[in-house]
Every structure is written in C-alpha cells, then in structure tokens.
C-alpha positions in Angstrom: 59.3 -2.3 -34.4 58.1 -4.4 -31.4 54.4 -4.6 -30.9 53.2 -3.2 -27.6 52.0 -6.0 -25.2 48.3 -6.4 -24.9 46.9 -5.0 -21.6 45.8 -7.4 -18.9 42.0 -7.9 -18.7 40.0 -8.5 -15.6 38.7 -12.1 -15.5 35.5 -11.0 -13.6 34.7 -8.0 -15.8 35.3 -8.9 -19.4 31.7 -9.2 -20.8 31.5 -9.0 -24.6 28.4 -6.8 -24.6 30.0 -4.3 -22.2 29.8 -0.7 -23.4 32.4 1.0 -21.1 36.1 0.2 -20.9 38.0 1.2 -17.8 41.7 1.0 -17.0 43.1 0.8 -13.5 46.2 2.6 -12.4 48.2 -0.6 -12.8 47.1 -1.2 -16.3 44.3 -3.8 -16.0 41.3 -3.3 -18.3 37.7 -3.8 -17.1 34.7 -4.0 -19.4 31.6 -3.0 -17.6 28.1 -1.8 -18.3 27.2 1.9 -18.2 23.6 1.1 -17.1 24.8 -0.7 -14.0 27.2 2.1 -13.0 24.6 4.7 -13.7 22.1 2.9 -11.5 24.4 2.7 -8.6 26.3 6.0 -9.0 25.6 9.4 -10.5 29.2 10.6 -10.6 31.1 7.7 -12.1 33.4 8.8 -15.1 32.2 7.5 -18.4 28.4 7.3 -17.7 27.6 10.8 -18.9 25.7 11.1 -22.2 28.1 11.7 -25.2 31.1 9.9 -23.7 32.7 7.5 -26.1 31.9 3.9 -25.3 33.6 1.7 -27.7 37.2 2.6 -28.6 38.1 5.0 -25.8 39.4 3.8 -22.4 38.5 5.7 -19.2 41.5 5.7 -16.9 41.0 5.6 -13.2 43.4 6.4 -10.3 42.5 3.2 -8.4 44.4 -0.1 -8.7 42.9 -3.2 -10.2 42.3 -5.0 -6.8 40.3 -2.1 -5.6 38.2 -1.8 -8.8 37.5 -5.5 -8.9 35.9 -5.3 -5.5 34.1 -2.1 -6.2 32.5 -3.2 -9.4 31.0 -6.3 -7.7 28.7 -3.9 -5.9 27.1 -2.7 -9.1 25.9 -6.0 -10.4 23.1 -8.4 -9.3 25.3 -10.9 -7.6 26.6 -12.0 -4.2 28.7 -9.2 -2.8 32.2 -9.9 -1.6 32.7 -10.7 2.1 34.7 -7.6 3.2 35.5 -9.2 6.6 38.0 -11.4 4.7 39.6 -8.5 2.8 42.9 -7.2 4.0 42.3 -4.0 6.1 44.5 -1.8 3.9 42.7 -3.0 0.8 39.4 -2.3 2.6 40.5 1.2 3.3 41.2 1.8 -0.4 37.8 0.3 -1.3 36.0 2.5 1.2 37.6 5.6 -0.2 36.7 4.6 -3.8 33.1 3.9 -2.8 32.8 7.4 -1.4 34.7 9.0 -4.3 32.4 7.5 -6.9 29.2 7.4 -4.7 28.7 3.7 -5.1 25.8 3.7 -2.7 25.5 -0.1 -2.5 29.1 -0.3 -1.2 29.3 2.8 1.0 27.4 1.6 4.1 28.9 -1.9 4.1 32.4 -0.4 3.8 31.6 1.9 6.7 30.5 -1.1 8.8 33.7 -3.0 8.0 35.9 0.1 8.6 34.4 0.3 12.1 35.4 -3.3 12.7 38.9 -2.5 11.5 39.5 0.3 14.0 41.9 -1.8 16.3 44.0 -2.6 13.2 44.1 0.6 11.3 42.7 3.4 13.6 44.5 6.2 11.8 43.1 5.3 8.4 39.6 4.8 9.9 39.8 8.2 11.6 41.0 10.0 8.4 38.3 8.2 6.4 35.5 9.0 8.9 36.5 12.7 9.2 36.8 13.2 5.4 33.3 11.8 4.8 31.4 13.2 7.8 31.0 10.1 9.9 31.2 11.8 13.3 30.3 8.7 15.4 33.0 6.7 13.7 35.5 9.5 14.4 34.7 9.3 18.1 35.1 5.5 18.0 38.4 5.5 16.2 40.1 8.5 17.9 40.8 6.9 21.3 42.9 4.2 19.5 45.1 6.9 18.0 46.3 8.8 21.0 49.4 6.6 21.5 50.5 7.2 17.9 53.6 9.3 17.1 52.5 12.8 16.1 54.6 12.7 12.9 52.8 9.5 11.7 49.4 11.1 12.5 50.4 14.2 10.5 50.9 11.9 7.4 47.4 10.6 7.6 45.4 13.8 8.5 45.2 17.2 6.8 46.3 20.3 8.7 43.0 21.1 10.3 42.3 17.5 11.4 45.8 17.2 12.7 45.3 20.3 14.8 42.0 18.8 16.2 43.9 15.6 17.0 46.6 17.4 18.9 44.0 19.2 21.0 42.1 15.9 21.5 45.2 14.1 22.7 46.0 17.0 25.0 42.8 16.2 26.9 43.9 12.6 27.3 47.3 13.7 28.7 45.6 16.0 31.2 43.3 13.3 32.3 46.2 10.9 32.8 48.0 13.6 34.9 44.9 14.2 37.0 44.6 10.5 37.7 48.3 10.4 38.7 47.9 13.3 41.2 44.5 12.2 42.4 45.9 9.5 44.8 44.0 9.9 48.1 45.8 10.9 51.2 46.6 8.2 53.8 43.9 6.7 56.0 44.6 6.0 59.6 44.2 2.3 60.1 42.7 0.9 63.3 45.3 -0.8 65.4 48.0 0.4 63.1 50.6 2.9 64.4 52.5 3.6 61.2 51.5 6.5 58.8 51.2 4.2 55.9 50.0 0.6 55.4 52.8 -1.5 53.8 50.3 -2.9 51.3 49.5 0.6 49.8 52.8 1.7 48.1 53.2 -1.5 46.0 49.6 -1.2 44.9 50.1 2.5 43.8 53.4 1.7 42.1 51.8 -1.2 40.1 48.8 0.9 39.1 50.9 3.9 37.9 53.3 1.6 36.1 50.5 0.2 34.0 48.8 3.5 33.4 52.1 5.1 32.3 52.7 2.5 29.6 50.5 4.5 27.2 48.4 7.6 27.1 45.3 5.5 26.4 45.9 3.5 29.6 43.4 5.8 31.4 40.6 4.3 29.3 41.0 0.9 30.9 41.6 2.1 34.4 39.0 -0.2 36.0 40.8 -3.2 34.6 44.1 -1.9 35.9 42.7 -1.5 39.4 41.1 -5.0 39.4 44.4 -6.5 38.3 46.3 -5.1 41.2 43.7 -5.2 44.0 45.3 -8.5 45.4 48.3 -6.4 46.4 46.2 -4.8 49.1 46.1 -8.1 50.9 42.5 -7.8 52.0 43.2 -4.6 53.9 39.7 -3.0 54.4 41.1 0.5 54.8 43.3 0.3 51.7 40.4 -1.1 49.7 38.4 2.0 50.7 41.2 4.3 49.7 41.6 2.5 46.4 37.9 2.6 45.7 37.9 6.4 46.3 40.8 6.8 43.8 39.1 4.6 41.2 35.9 6.6 41.6 37.7 9.9 41.1 39.5 8.5 38.1 36.3 7.2 36.6 34.7 10.6 36.9 37.7 12.1 35.1 37.3 9.5 32.3 33.6 10.3 31.9 34.5 13.9 31.2 36.6 13.1 28.1 35.4 15.1 25.1 34.6 13.6 21.7 37.0 14.1 18.8 34.7 16.6 17.1 34.1 18.6 20.3 
C-alpha cells in the first residue's frame, strides 16, 4: 500500500513550539500559536478552551496564499505591504479578516480596498455592503453603473442587487435629463440664421462622449472643456454652453448615495 504524501507546510508558519495546526483549503499546513490568534481575534476556530492542540488539524475554507497574509497580522513583525498584493488576493484577504475578526488587519484591508476601487469596483462594493462600510459603498458604486447587470448579480445578493438596479436607474435618468436639457437657440448679434454653425458640432461631440457610458455624466465638466474649442470663440455659444453645463452640474449634484 502506497504511503500518503506528506502535506505541504508553510515556510513562514512552521514553528516547533506552535500549539495550533491549521490546514488551508488547498492542503497547506500552518503551525501557529493560539495565544497570538486569541489576542487578535475572539472568533478564530481552534482558540477556544478544550480544543485539541497537538494531533488534530483545524481545516479552514481559505487558500494558503490568503492565510499566509492573514497570519502575518497576528505576530509582532512588519506587516505585508498590501499595495503590492494582487487586487483579487486583496479581496480574499479582506473577507478573511472580517470573517475571523482579525482586528489588526481589518482597517488596513479596508484602506487598500478603497484604493482598489478602479480595478475591482464590484468586489469592493460587495465587500463594503456586507460589512457595513457605507462610505466605501458610496465611493465604489459609481464605478459599477456601466457593468452588465448579469455580472453584478453574480457579486451581490438579491437585496443588494435590487438596490443597485434602483441606483443605476437614477444615473440613467440623470443622463437623459442632461441630453434633453440642451438650451434653446440664442439669437446672435449680426447673425441672421437661426443657429450658429459652431453649435451643432459642439452638441454632437458632447453627446457622443456622454453616451459612451452611463457614468459619463459624472465627468461632464471635463467633456465640456474638451469640446469648447469647437465653439470657435463665439461668445453667444459659450453662454449657451455655460448654461447647459450649469444645468447638468445641478443634476449631477442631486445624485443619491448607494444606500439612499
């Protein structure tokens, strides 16, 4: 009969005097100290009185790379630089820190999840909503409005998905209001035509940029600045464009928060 292969052991957490053995979901063994875990968490499996500490292995659902990062936060040592960690790995670590209440890791994970919003907005939104970080929800939500609804449904539970659908509806309405808020024509001095020839190309360029995405309304000032040269220094068209921009900015200021 063939002997079962020995499990792989973590190179960072293999202390001989460790009194708690943990196995990751991918079969890597970690030897850690109950005292350290108990000091940083009051819910970690295996730290309760009466739990076997020598021969029994405590299995966890997290993979080895996640646990190797997590356990570094329960020892007196330099903590890992999470800004250099892959964002998908960061998301797994942040969830593990919350799950096991590793207080020394929770806040730094939240700060790095905030920085990761442009890369993984849906994961950050789901994480923030699950753990009650309302401000982080409001920061991440605008980055998700261009996502396909089917993809969003995979990341959020039913109630959060319903909230997201209503939130995106506000963005769609704002974009529509900007589109229909184009000011009426202004009679130019010394100009007999109903419309200045500089105006239609400007409007077309602005609308083309805004219609590239639902979130385009968020950067409306930059869109206007980009296309102002099309007005060819026409004072009357500049006034008209300024009125349109002001109306659009007021619309943008009225956007609700995700948790509204």
